[in-house]
Each structure stands twice: as structure tokens, then as C-alpha cells.
Steps between C-alpha positions, in 0.01 A plus 500: 500500500784748582650432156168584333460820689860606422438433133168699496680783668797499246245504219309773661825721558598440126152616366517798731830602390414462149202725543734766654739480219220539229367810699839657523593424125195705388643820648568776249827675477520884493797720396572850599790740443647640824671835501498595140722814535798337652750245354437147625730368773420135533549464876244785581281386220476158643453622856230755405310250284498247777409746769213677301361213317647172623638450144799428288682798330747538216657803325375548135542749226142570397458692184162628612651662815748780413830518683751241628417137597201465720402269800227266396315305765293191445256394777175305547207736453 
């Protein structure tokens, strides 16, 4: 009986974790340019993006934004 209960518990845990993964995968990514007037410094760019949006940042030369390279932040909407 204990083996059977353990098996049901494991199956239930697997199904539950799969449901969480599907829900998380449906999240939409948003992107924003931080501090358009200043040149991108990767260390401050990463820190600001994580602090403000809990996201991941990189420096990028965007032809739509005038000036030097800009800090682009990608985060879950």
C-alpha cells in the first residue's frame, strides 16, 4: 500500500509541475530601452534592468533610437 501511495504522489507531483511549466511558458516577453540619452555601460545596464523590471539586459545599437548604443531590457510582461 505504501508503494502505491508513493507512486500516486509522484505522478501527482509530475502533473502539477507540468501544469506550472505550461503556465510559465505562456508568459509574454516585453522589451524596453533604458536611458536613451546616455551611452550603454553594460554593468549599470544589467543592474538597472534587473532592479526595475527583473529582466535581462544587453547593449544594442538601435537605428530607431538616435545616439550611442542603448540599454535594452527584456522582461516578462
